C-alpha positions in Angstrom: -39.4 10.0 13.9 -36.8 8.9 15.5 -33.8 10.2 15.1 -30.6 7.4 16.0 -27.0 8.7 16.4 -24.2 6.1 15.4 -21.9 6.2 18.6 -18.5 7.9 17.4 -15.7 6.1 16.7 -13.1 5.4 19.9 -9.8 8.0 18.7 -8.2 5.0 19.1 -9.3 3.8 16.0 -9.2 7.0 14.5 -5.1 6.6 15.9 -4.9 3.3 14.3 -6.1 4.0 10.8 -4.0 6.9 10.3 -1.5 4.8 12.3 -2.3 1.8 9.2 -2.7 4.6 6.4 0.9 5.9 6.9 2.5 3.0 6.8 1.3 2.5 3.5 1.7 5.9 2.1 5.6 5.2 2.9 5.1 1.7 1.5 4.3 2.7 -1.5 6.4 4.8 -2.3 9.6 3.4 -1.4 8.0 1.2 -3.6 7.1 3.5 -5.9 10.6 5.1 -6.1 12.7 1.6 -6.6 9.5 0.1 -9.6 10.2 3.7 -11.3 14.4 4.2 -10.2 15.0 0.3 -11.7 12.6 1.2 -14.5 14.5 4.1 -15.7 18.2 1.7 -15.1 15.7 -0.9 -18.0 15.9 -3.6 -14.6 14.5 -6.2 -14.2 12.4 -5.1 -11.2 8.9 -6.8 -10.6 10.8 -10.1 -9.7 12.2 -8.4 -6.7 9.0 -7.3 -4.9 6.7 -10.7 -4.4 3.4 -10.5 -5.8 4.1 -8.5 -9.1 5.4 -11.0 -10.9 1.9 -11.7 -13.7 1.0 -7.5 -13.7 0.9 -5.5 -16.6 1.5 -2.1 -16.0 3.9 -1.1 -13.8 1.5 0.6 -11.4 -0.6 -2.2 -11.2 3.2 -4.1 -10.1 3.5 -1.7 -7.7 0.2 -1.2 -6.5 0.1 -6.0 -5.8 3.3 -5.7 -4.5 2.4 -2.4 -1.5 -0.4 -5.1 -1.1 1.8 -8.0 -1.0 3.5 -5.8 1.8 1.7 -5.0 3.8 -0.3 -7.8 4.4 3.2 -9.0 5.9 2.7 -6.5 8.2 0.0 -7.8 10.1 
């Protein structure tokens, strides 16, 4: 039987993945915090974020807004 080994992932790819993950998590936390505060103050926060207008739940709206925001970064 032949042993098939995969080439190791280059360190730059790991670094890029960690950077992307860090930006995603930080953005998600900031947008979630704004949404939670606005929700508690009964403000209409959904129009503030692009892409979240048609969502029915707060978590779905925040997730949609984060994905839209992340697409603007690249």
